[in-house]
C-alpha positions as CSV (number, residue, x, y, z in Angstrom):
1,M,-8.6,9.1,31.0
2,K,-9.8,9.7,27.4
3,R,-9.9,6.4,25.6
4,G,-11.3,7.3,22.2
5,L,-9.0,6.7,19.1
6,L,-9.8,8.0,15.7
7,V,-8.5,5.4,13.1
8,L,-7.9,6.7,9.6
9,G,-6.4,5.7,6.3
10,M,-6.5,2.0,6.9
11,A,-8.4,-0.3,4.5
12,D,-6.5,-3.6,4.6
13,P,-8.6,-6.3,6.3
14,D,-5.3,-7.9,7.6
15,L,-5.1,-4.9,10.0
16,A,-8.0,-6.2,12.0
17,G,-5.5,-7.7,14.3
18,L,-4.2,-4.2,15.1
19,L,-7.7,-3.0,15.9
20,G,-8.0,-6.0,18.2
21,A,-4.8,-5.2,20.0
22,L,-5.9,-1.6,20.5
23,A,-9.3,-2.7,21.7
24,A,-7.6,-5.1,24.2
25,R,-5.9,-2.1,25.7
26,G,-9.2,-0.5,26.5
27,F,-9.4,2.0,23.6
28,R,-12.7,2.9,22.1
29,L,-12.1,2.7,18.3
30,H,-13.8,5.1,15.9
31,V,-13.0,3.8,12.5
32,A,-13.4,5.7,9.2
33,S,-13.1,2.9,6.7
34,P,-16.1,0.6,5.8
35,T,-13.6,-2.1,4.9
36,M,-12.0,-2.0,8.3
37,L,-15.4,-2.0,10.0
38,E,-16.4,-5.1,8.2
39,A,-13.0,-6.8,9.0
40,A,-13.3,-5.9,12.6
41,A,-16.8,-7.2,12.9
42,A,-15.7,-10.5,11.3
43,A,-12.9,-10.7,13.8
44,G,-15.2,-9.9,16.8
45,V,-13.5,-6.5,17.5
46,A,-15.9,-3.8,18.7
47,C,-15.5,-0.7,16.6
48,E,-17.7,2.3,15.9
49,N,-18.3,4.0,12.6
50,A,-16.6,7.3,12.9
51,F,-19.0,9.0,10.4
52,A,-21.9,8.3,12.8
53,L,-20.4,11.3,14.7
54,L,-21.5,13.7,12.0
55,D,-24.9,15.3,12.5
56,E,-26.9,17.1,9.8
57,A,-25.3,20.4,10.6
58,A,-21.8,19.0,10.1
59,R,-22.8,17.3,6.9
60,A,-24.4,20.5,5.6
61,G,-21.2,22.5,6.5
62,M,-19.1,20.0,4.6
63,E,-21.3,20.2,1.6
64,A,-21.1,24.0,1.7
65,A,-17.3,23.9,1.8
66,R,-17.3,21.5,-1.1
67,A,-19.5,23.9,-3.1
68,A,-17.2,26.8,-2.3
69,L,-14.2,24.8,-3.6
70,D,-16.0,23.9,-6.8
71,A,-16.8,27.6,-7.3
72,R,-13.2,28.5,-6.8
73,L,-12.0,25.9,-9.3
74,T,-14.6,27.1,-11.8
75,A,-13.4,30.6,-11.4
76,H,-9.9,29.6,-12.2
77,A,-10.8,27.2,-15.1
78,G,-9.5,29.6,-17.7
79,A,-6.1,29.9,-16.0
80,L,-5.8,26.2,-15.6
81,R,-6.6,25.6,-19.3
82,W,-3.9,28.1,-20.2
83,R,-1.3,26.4,-18.0
84,F,-1.9,22.9,-19.4
85,Q,-0.6,23.5,-22.9
86,V,2.3,21.4,-24.0
87,G,3.9,21.8,-27.4
88,G,0.9,23.6,-28.8
89,A,-1.5,20.9,-27.6
90,A,-4.3,22.1,-25.3
91,L,-4.7,19.6,-22.5
92,G,-6.6,21.8,-20.1
93,D,-10.1,20.4,-20.6
94,R,-9.0,16.9,-20.0
95,I,-6.5,17.5,-17.2
96,G,-8.5,20.3,-15.6
97,T,-11.5,18.0,-15.0
98,R,-9.4,15.3,-13.4
99,L,-7.5,17.9,-11.3
100,A,-10.8,19.3,-10.1
101,T,-12.0,15.8,-9.1
102,V,-8.8,15.0,-7.2
103,L,-8.8,18.3,-5.4
104,D,-12.5,17.9,-4.5
105,V,-11.9,14.4,-3.1
106,A,-8.8,15.5,-1.1
107,A,-10.6,18.6,0.3
108,Q,-13.6,16.6,1.3
109,Q,-11.4,14.0,3.1
110,A,-9.4,16.7,4.9
111,L,-12.6,18.5,6.0
112,A,-14.2,15.2,7.2
113,V,-11.1,14.3,9.3
114,T,-11.2,17.7,10.9
115,V,-14.8,17.6,11.7
116,L,-14.6,14.0,13.1
117,A,-11.7,14.9,15.3
118,E,-13.4,18.0,16.6
119,A,-16.6,16.0,17.3
120,L,-14.7,13.5,19.4
121,A,-12.8,16.2,21.2
122,A,-16.0,18.1,22.0
123,R,-17.3,14.9,23.6
124,G,-14.1,14.6,25.7
125,E,-13.2,11.3,24.1
126,L,-10.3,12.0,21.8
127,A,-7.1,10.4,23.1
128,G,-5.3,10.3,19.8
129,I,-5.3,9.5,16.1
130,V,-3.9,6.4,14.4
131,L,-3.0,6.9,10.8
132,G,-2.4,4.5,7.9
133,H,-1.1,7.4,5.8
134,D,0.3,10.7,7.0
135,T,1.9,12.0,3.8
136,I,-1.3,12.4,1.8
137,P,-3.8,15.3,2.3
138,V,-6.1,13.4,4.7
139,G,-3.1,12.4,6.9
140,R,-1.6,15.9,7.0
141,A,-5.0,17.3,7.9
142,A,-5.3,14.8,10.7
143,A,-1.8,15.7,12.1
144,L,-2.7,19.4,11.9
145,V,-6.0,19.1,13.7
146,A,-4.5,16.8,16.3
147,R,-1.9,19.3,17.2
148,R,-4.5,22.1,17.4
149,L,-6.6,19.9,19.8
150,G,-3.6,18.9,21.9
151,V,-3.6,15.2,21.1
152,R,-1.0,13.0,19.5
153,T,-0.9,11.0,16.2
154,V,0.8,7.6,15.5
155,H,1.5,6.7,11.9
156,V,1.5,3.0,11.0
157,P,2.9,2.9,7.4
158,H,1.4,0.6,4.9
159,A,4.7,0.2,3.1
160,I,8.4,-0.1,3.5
161,L,10.1,3.3,3.0
162,P,12.6,2.8,0.1
163,R,15.9,4.4,-0.4
164,P,15.7,7.8,-2.2
165,R,17.1,8.0,-5.8
166,V,18.6,11.4,-5.0
167,A,20.0,12.9,-1.8
168,A,17.1,15.3,-1.3
169,P,14.0,15.4,1.0
170,W,10.9,13.9,-0.6
171,Q,7.3,13.5,0.3
172,G,7.4,9.9,1.4
173,A,10.1,10.4,4.0
174,R,8.5,13.5,5.5
175,V,7.0,12.7,8.9
176,Y,3.8,14.6,9.9
177,A,2.7,12.4,12.8
178,D,4.2,12.5,16.2
179,V,5.3,8.9,16.1
180,V,6.0,6.5,13.3
181,C,5.9,2.7,13.7
182,A,8.6,1.6,11.2
183,A,8.4,-2.0,9.9
184,G,12.1,-2.5,10.3
185,E,15.6,-0.9,10.6
186,F,15.7,-0.3,6.8
187,S,12.7,2.0,6.9
188,R,13.8,3.6,10.2
189,A,17.1,4.6,8.6
190,Q,15.3,6.3,5.7
191,Y,13.1,8.3,8.0
192,V,15.9,9.4,10.3
193,G,18.2,10.1,7.4
194,H,15.6,12.5,6.0
195,G,15.4,14.5,9.2
196,A,12.9,12.6,11.5
197,R,13.8,12.7,15.2
198,P,15.3,9.3,16.1
199,D,13.0,9.0,19.1
200,A,9.9,9.6,16.9
201,V,10.6,6.5,14.8
202,V,10.0,3.2,16.6
203,V,10.7,-0.2,15.1
204,T,7.7,-2.5,15.6
205,G,7.3,-4.7,12.6
206,A,4.4,-4.6,10.2
207,P,1.0,-5.5,11.7
208,R,-0.7,-6.1,8.3
209,W,1.9,-8.9,7.8
210,D,1.3,-10.7,11.1
211,V,-1.0,-13.0,9.1
212,H,2.1,-14.6,7.5
213,A,3.6,-15.8,10.7
214,G,3.5,-19.5,11.6
215,G,2.2,-21.0,8.4
216,D,3.2,-24.6,7.6
217,A,3.2,-26.6,4.4
218,G,-0.2,-28.2,5.0
219,A,-1.8,-24.8,5.7
220,R,-0.2,-23.4,2.5
221,A,-1.5,-26.3,0.4
222,R,-5.0,-25.8,1.7
223,C,-4.7,-22.0,1.1
224,R,-3.4,-22.7,-2.4
225,A,-6.3,-25.0,-3.2
226,E,-8.9,-22.6,-1.9
227,T,-7.5,-19.6,-3.7
228,A,-7.2,-21.5,-7.0
229,A,-10.8,-22.5,-6.7
230,A,-11.8,-18.9,-6.1
231,L,-9.8,-17.7,-9.1
232,G,-10.7,-20.6,-11.4
233,I,-7.1,-21.8,-11.9
234,D,-5.4,-25.2,-11.4
235,P,-3.6,-25.6,-8.0
236,A,-1.4,-28.3,-9.5
237,R,0.1,-26.0,-12.2
238,P,3.1,-23.8,-11.5
239,T,1.8,-20.3,-10.7
240,V,3.5,-17.0,-11.3
241,V,2.0,-14.0,-9.5
242,F,2.7,-10.6,-10.9
243,G,2.1,-7.4,-8.9
244,P,2.1,-4.3,-11.1
245,S,2.8,-0.9,-9.6
246,W,0.6,2.1,-9.1
247,I,2.1,4.5,-11.6
248,E,0.8,7.6,-10.0
249,R,2.9,6.9,-7.0
250,S,5.8,8.9,-8.5
251,T,4.9,12.1,-10.4
252,A,8.6,13.0,-11.1
253,N,9.1,9.9,-13.3
254,A,5.5,9.0,-14.2
255,S,6.0,9.2,-18.0
256,Q,9.0,6.9,-17.8
257,H,7.3,4.6,-15.3
258,V,4.3,4.0,-17.7
259,Q,6.7,2.7,-20.3
260,G,8.6,0.7,-17.7
261,A,5.5,-0.9,-16.3
262,L,4.5,-2.1,-19.8
263,A,8.0,-3.4,-20.4
264,V,8.0,-5.4,-17.1
265,F,4.6,-6.9,-17.9
266,Q,5.7,-7.8,-21.4
267,G,8.8,-9.5,-19.9
268,V,6.6,-11.5,-17.5
269,L,4.4,-12.6,-20.4
270,A,7.4,-13.5,-22.6
271,A,8.8,-15.8,-19.8
272,V,5.4,-17.4,-19.1
273,A,4.8,-17.9,-22.9
274,R,7.9,-20.2,-23.0
275,R,6.3,-22.5,-20.4
276,P,2.8,-23.8,-21.5
277,D,2.4,-25.4,-18.1
278,V,2.7,-22.1,-16.2
279,Q,-0.4,-20.0,-15.3
280,L,-0.2,-16.3,-14.5
281,V,-2.1,-14.3,-11.9
282,V,-2.0,-10.5,-12.1
283,K,-2.6,-9.0,-8.6
284,L,-3.7,-5.4,-9.3
285,H,-2.4,-2.6,-7.0
286,P,-5.2,-1.1,-4.9
287,G,-4.3,2.3,-6.2
288,E,-5.2,1.2,-9.7
289,L,-8.7,0.2,-8.6
290,T,-9.4,3.5,-6.7
291,R,-8.3,5.9,-9.5
292,P,-11.1,8.5,-10.1
293,G,-13.1,7.8,-13.2
294,L,-11.7,4.2,-13.5
295,D,-13.3,1.9,-16.1
296,V,-12.5,-1.5,-14.6
297,A,-13.7,-3.4,-17.7
298,R,-11.4,-1.3,-19.9
299,L,-8.5,-1.8,-17.6
300,A,-9.0,-5.6,-17.7
301,R,-9.3,-5.6,-21.5
302,G,-5.9,-3.8,-21.6
303,Y,-4.1,-6.3,-19.6
304,L,-5.7,-9.3,-21.3
305,G,-5.2,-7.8,-24.7
306,V,-1.5,-7.4,-24.1
307,A,-1.4,-11.0,-22.8
308,R,-3.1,-12.5,-25.8
309,R,-0.8,-10.7,-28.2
310,A,2.1,-12.3,-26.2
311,G,0.6,-15.7,-26.6
312,V,-0.5,-16.1,-23.0
313,E,-3.9,-17.5,-22.4
314,R,-3.6,-18.9,-18.8
315,I,-4.0,-15.5,-17.1
316,V,-6.3,-14.2,-14.4
317,L,-6.7,-10.7,-13.0
318,T,-7.7,-10.0,-9.5
319,G,-7.8,-7.1,-7.0
320,G,-8.1,-9.4,-4.0
321,H,-6.5,-12.5,-2.4
322,R,-3.3,-10.7,-1.8
323,A,-2.1,-12.5,1.3
324,A,-3.1,-15.9,-0.1
325,L,-1.4,-15.3,-3.4
326,V,1.9,-14.2,-2.0
327,A,1.9,-17.1,0.4
328,T,1.3,-19.7,-2.3
329,A,3.0,-18.4,-5.5
330,D,5.7,-20.6,-7.0
331,V,7.4,-17.3,-8.2
332,L,6.3,-13.8,-7.4
333,V,7.3,-10.9,-9.6
334,G,7.1,-7.4,-8.1
335,V,8.3,-3.8,-9.0
336,N,10.0,-2.5,-5.8
337,S,6.8,-3.6,-4.1
338,N,5.8,-4.7,-0.6
339,L,4.4,-7.8,-2.3
340,C,8.0,-8.9,-2.7
341,L,8.7,-8.6,1.0
342,E,5.4,-10.4,1.9
343,A,6.4,-13.3,-0.4
344,M,9.8,-13.4,1.2
345,L,8.2,-13.7,4.6
346,C,6.4,-16.7,3.3
347,G,9.5,-18.3,1.9
348,R,8.7,-17.8,-1.8
349,A,11.0,-17.3,-4.7
350,V,10.9,-13.6,-5.7
351,V,11.9,-11.6,-8.8
352,N,12.1,-7.8,-8.3
353,A,12.1,-5.5,-11.4
354,P,12.6,-1.7,-11.5
355,L,10.4,0.4,-13.6
356,I,13.4,2.4,-14.7
357,P,17.1,1.4,-14.3
358,E,17.6,4.3,-11.8
359,D,15.1,2.6,-9.4
360,A,17.0,-0.7,-9.4
361,A,18.4,-0.3,-5.8
362,L,15.4,1.4,-4.1
363,L,14.7,-1.7,-2.0
364,F,17.1,-4.5,-3.0
365,T,20.7,-4.7,-4.1
366,P,20.8,-6.0,-7.7
367,G,21.6,-9.7,-7.8
368,D,20.5,-12.7,-5.6
369,G,22.2,-11.6,-2.4
370,D,19.2,-10.3,-0.5
371,G,17.2,-13.5,-0.9
372,V,15.4,-12.1,-4.0
373,R,16.4,-12.0,-7.6
374,A,16.8,-8.3,-8.0
375,L,17.1,-7.2,-11.7
376,R,18.9,-4.1,-12.9
377,H,16.6,-3.2,-15.9
378,P,12.9,-3.7,-16.8
379,G,14.2,-5.4,-20.0
380,D,15.8,-8.1,-17.9
381,V,12.5,-9.6,-16.8
382,A,11.9,-12.1,-19.6
383,D,15.2,-13.9,-19.2
384,G,15.5,-13.5,-15.4
385,L,12.0,-15.0,-14.8
386,A,12.4,-17.7,-17.4
387,D,15.7,-18.8,-16.0
388,L,14.2,-19.1,-12.5
389,L,11.1,-21.0,-13.8
390,A,13.5,-23.5,-15.4
391,D,15.7,-23.9,-12.4
392,A,14.0,-25.6,-9.4
393,A,17.2,-25.6,-7.4
394,A,17.6,-21.8,-7.8
395,R,14.0,-21.3,-6.7
396,T,14.6,-23.5,-3.6
397,R,17.8,-21.5,-2.7
398,L,16.1,-18.2,-3.1
399,A,13.1,-19.3,-1.0
400,A,15.4,-20.6,1.8
401,A,17.4,-17.3,1.8
402,A,14.2,-15.2,1.7
403,R,13.0,-15.9,5.2
404,E,16.2,-14.8,6.8
405,G,17.0,-12.0,4.4
406,V,13.6,-10.3,4.9
407,R,14.5,-9.5,8.5
408,R,16.5,-6.5,7.2
409,W,13.2,-4.9,6.2
410,V,10.7,-6.5,8.6
411,H,11.5,-6.6,12.3
412,A,10.8,-9.8,14.2
413,P,8.2,-11.4,11.8
414,D,6.7,-13.3,14.7
415,G,3.0,-12.4,14.3
416,R,3.1,-9.9,17.2
417,A,3.7,-6.6,15.4
418,A,0.1,-5.5,16.2
419,E,0.8,-5.9,19.9
420,R,4.0,-3.8,19.7
421,V,2.2,-1.1,17.7
422,A,-0.6,-1.0,20.3
423,E,2.0,-0.6,23.0
424,V,3.5,2.3,21.2
425,V,0.0,3.9,20.7
426,A,-0.8,3.5,24.4
427,G,2.5,5.1,25.4
428,A,2.2,8.0,22.9
429,V,-1.3,9.1,23.8
430,R,-0.3,9.2,27.5
431,A,2.7,11.3,26.7
432,P,2.3,15.1,26.9
433,A,1.2,16.6,23.5
């Protein structure tokens, strides 16, 4: 039987456990992410670099396809400039360059996935494809080539699928893979409600959050001390962790979300400024750090400048330490984010803020009933967080309710989700395509 799996769209080191569970079932793993290869090696899981399958001819073909796309974009540059005019302002030169970059990257990724899958199939090794994303171009390309090659795809979502704001199909709920491993009943209901076949959506839990199972107070204290040392903060001081959103996640409301994101951050700063003993850690979203053309130093200056103007000096920015920060924060503030659910798994006090009022019920019901302080408006953050920081009893109540309440979103948080996903993968690739 074919035992090769192509693993795509996964970059979180906490998914090394899933790779281990797949390897334990006898699969030969061809991984397309350098981050995951490093994590697998650190965990002692045997994986192969998928891109080692590409010979010189394949690379040359990909480069030729890229050049052809660039030529097509250049040929249409005039039309693009004409289309990107708003209120008499010509935005084409600026937007056109970014659009060309995004299209170029997406096309290269889609072509690479196609070539990798074809190479494995030609060697008689391709049993199936495991995807971390199936709604973005690379995931869609993987699903398409898998069907053409007669193999199946399994999607392991990186996030909880939220409620839609309007009763209409939307990209995040569209299933391209043959099977989706939903983190819990909440996500499954959204997929099925948007037209996915009920038998195609299996509740497994979230493998990337297996790391949060079984922690005790002693382990958390050691983790807090180690993380504080790495970030240069004081483990004895109260710590607020703020997880901003990735604004590009929602093009329909992007302009409103930009202003909402600033309002939420300013609210966090206003609450922290009232408490000189509190220190703030801003955990940047991975999407912010992978934006084409990003100037990291400029991004950091922006955050720190807003903080200084708000009178907050005890602030640190980081793109790492996610699992440790959500496990040890005194209060975590998120924006309809998976960080909120991770912190709830760890029994932390959580404040959830929407970027716009219409987003208030995407994940949580406003109020404290879900085991999280869910706000109705981005302008409520300052008082909502300040009140929680001043009320130790309220923090304790929220933290106690969080561990049980989170089960609505995360099935059986027992540290064995990776095993359940591996079982689903094994069953799916044996099923007829």
